[in-house]
N, C-alpha and C positions, 0 to 999 in steps of 0.2 A: 570518548564518544564512540558508539558502535553504529554503523550504518547498514541498513537492510534495504534492498530494492527488489521489486518484482516487476517483470515485463509481461504484459498481457496482450493477446490478440483477441479482441472481442468480436462476436458475431455482429456484422454491421447493423442489423435490425435491433440489436440489444444494447447499443452504446448508451443511450440515455438511462436505461434501467441499471446498467452496470455502474455508471457514474453515481447514480442515486445511492446504490448499495455501498459503494466504496466511500462516499462522503459520510454516510451514517457510521461506517466503521472508523473513519478518521475522527469524527466527533467523539466516539467512544474512547479512542486512544487518548484524547486530550486530558482526561482525568487519571490516566494510568501512571503508576509509579515508574519513574525513569524516562517517561516520554519527553522528548525535546521538541520535535517537529515532524510533521508528515505532510507531503504534498502529492497530488495526483496530476500527472502530465499526460497530454496526448500529442501525438505526432501531427504536425501541421499538414504534411503531405499524405498521411494515412491516419485519419481521425479515429479509426477503430484500434489502432496500436497505442497502448497506454503503458505508463510506468508509475508505480507508487514507490515513493522514496521516503524512508523513515529513519530518523536519528533517535537513539536511545542512549542513556547514560552507560548502561552495561548490556552485554548479551543476555545475562540472566534475567534482567527486567523485561527485555523483549520476549524472551522465551516464555516467561510467566504469562505475558499477554496472549501470546500465540496459543497457549494451552487453555485459555479462558473460554467459557461458553459463548461469550459475545463474539469472539473471533471465529470460533467454529461455526456459529450460525451464519455469520456474514459470508464466510468462505463457502459454505454449503449453497447459499443463494447465488453467489457469483459464479461458481464453477459451471453451472448450466448455461451461462451466458457467453462462455469462451469458445473460441474456435479450436483451441488445443491447450496443451499443458503450458503453464507459465514458466518462464526462466527467471532465475534470481541471481543476485550478487550480494556479497557482504564485505565489509571492510571497516577499518578504523579511521576516524577523522576525515571522511570523505565529505566534501561540500560541493553539491551540484547547484546550490542556490546561494544567493548573497545573504550574508548574515544580517539580521536586523540591527539597525544602528541606534 
């Protein structure tokens, strides 16, 4: 399993629009080859600070999705809502959330 995460600082006035855009992207991921799970988190102390966390079977399957028109369109819409450039992390077999039982 390959894990990818992006940390975002969203313009405070754009938080709801950003969430909507990212949730549409997550919905699109659900049917993608290799997708396992994706979650969007926000910081309780700083609600405009968010992280998307995504698990994929392989890096190649994630890369294929990132190259898709669906991803590029959502990314284009989201960038204008950010305060700055997102930071990211990758790794193997990282679990930030409890496995479904």
